[in-house]
C-alpha positions as CSV (number, residue, x, y, z in Angstrom):
1,X,72.7,44.1,96.5
2,X,75.8,41.7,96.7
3,X,76.9,41.0,93.3
4,X,75.9,37.7,91.8
5,X,78.7,34.5,91.6
6,X,81.3,34.8,87.8
7,X,82.2,31.0,88.4
8,X,79.6,28.4,88.1
9,X,81.2,25.2,88.3
10,X,79.4,22.1,86.3
11,X,79.6,18.5,87.2
12,X,78.4,15.7,85.8
13,X,76.9,12.3,87.6
14,X,75.9,9.1,86.2
15,X,73.0,9.2,88.7
16,X,72.5,12.8,89.3
17,X,69.7,12.1,91.6
18,X,71.5,10.6,93.8
19,X,74.3,12.8,93.9
20,X,72.0,15.5,94.5
21,X,70.6,13.8,97.4
22,X,73.9,13.0,98.9
23,X,75.7,16.8,98.2
24,X,72.8,18.1,100.5
25,X,73.6,15.4,102.9
26,X,77.2,15.2,103.0
27,X,78.2,18.7,102.1
28,X,74.9,20.8,103.1
29,X,74.3,22.4,100.0
30,X,70.7,23.3,99.4
31,X,68.5,22.4,96.2
32,X,67.7,25.4,94.5
33,X,65.8,23.2,91.3
34,X,66.4,20.6,89.0
35,X,64.9,19.7,85.7
36,X,64.2,16.1,85.3
37,X,65.9,15.2,81.4
38,X,64.5,11.4,79.7
39,X,65.1,8.4,81.2
40,X,65.0,9.6,84.9
41,X,68.2,11.7,84.3
42,X,68.7,15.2,85.5
43,X,69.3,18.2,82.6
44,X,70.3,20.3,84.6
45,X,70.2,21.2,88.5
46,X,71.3,24.1,90.8
47,X,72.7,23.5,94.0
48,X,73.8,26.3,96.4
49,X,76.1,27.3,99.2
50,X,76.6,30.4,100.9
51,X,76.6,32.7,97.7
52,X,78.1,29.8,95.9
53,X,75.7,27.9,93.0
54,X,77.3,24.5,91.4
55,X,75.5,23.2,88.6
56,X,75.1,19.3,88.3
57,X,73.3,17.2,85.1
58,X,73.5,13.4,84.2
59,X,76.1,12.7,82.2
60,X,74.2,10.9,79.4
61,X,71.5,14.0,79.8
62,X,74.3,16.4,78.8
63,X,75.4,14.6,75.5
64,X,78.7,13.4,77.1
65,X,80.4,10.0,77.4
66,X,81.3,9.0,81.0
67,X,84.7,10.0,81.7
68,X,86.8,8.1,84.0
69,X,85.8,9.9,87.2
70,X,88.7,8.7,89.3
71,X,91.1,10.2,86.7
72,X,89.3,13.7,86.2
73,X,91.6,16.8,86.0
74,X,88.3,19.1,88.0
75,X,87.7,19.2,91.4
76,X,85.9,22.5,93.5
77,X,86.9,24.5,96.2
78,X,83.6,25.7,98.7
79,X,84.8,27.8,101.4
80,X,82.6,27.3,104.5
81,X,82.5,28.9,108.3
82,X,83.3,26.0,110.3
83,X,85.8,23.5,108.5
84,X,86.1,20.9,111.3
85,X,81.9,21.1,111.5
86,X,81.5,20.5,107.5
87,X,84.7,18.1,107.8
88,X,82.6,15.7,110.5
89,X,79.1,16.1,108.3
90,X,80.6,14.9,105.5
91,X,82.5,11.7,107.1
92,X,79.6,11.0,108.8
93,X,77.6,11.0,105.2
94,X,80.0,8.6,104.4
95,X,82.2,10.8,102.5
96,X,85.8,9.3,101.5
97,X,88.1,12.0,102.9
98,X,91.4,12.3,100.7
99,X,93.1,15.0,102.6
100,X,92.8,15.0,106.2
101,X,91.7,18.4,108.1
102,X,94.7,20.2,108.5
103,X,95.8,24.2,108.7
104,X,97.7,25.5,105.8
105,X,100.8,28.1,105.4
106,X,98.4,30.4,104.2
107,X,95.8,30.5,106.9
108,X,93.0,28.2,106.0
109,X,91.3,25.4,107.5
110,X,90.2,23.0,105.1
111,X,90.2,19.4,103.9
112,X,89.6,17.4,100.9
113,X,87.0,14.6,99.9
114,X,85.5,12.3,96.6
115,X,82.0,12.1,96.4
116,X,80.0,9.1,95.5
117,X,81.4,9.0,92.3
118,X,85.0,9.8,92.4
119,X,84.9,14.0,91.9
120,X,87.5,15.8,94.1
121,X,85.9,18.8,96.5
122,X,88.2,20.8,98.6
123,X,86.5,22.7,101.7
124,X,88.1,25.3,104.1
125,X,88.2,28.6,105.4
126,X,90.3,30.5,102.3
127,X,88.2,32.7,100.7
128,X,90.2,34.0,97.7
129,X,89.4,37.9,96.2
130,X,89.3,38.8,93.2
131,X,91.1,41.9,93.8
132,X,94.1,39.7,95.1
């Protein structure tokens, strides 16, 4: 049996429902579930991609003030099988490409994009190993 991931990024959105729909369309995530919060918010949702999971919520449902999304200091890297196909899917869905698709010196093919609320996402073929 495969071991569960040990890191679960949490990304908060002003409009989490729109983000859930967009992340599925643009980046190919699958929705595992979403728990509604008050006033049409999302208290907690989980999306999967391959063996990874990202948790999503609405900023006000999480009890936090809305940060300046463009100056966020966090981002998420997602390993994909086919970076070219993933890039084309994201572009077609309107993702703001912030780093064009490229081959890196460490053997990955990857690109970066910003989602509909300004969070940075990186996608590529690099798969870090906890063993080093």
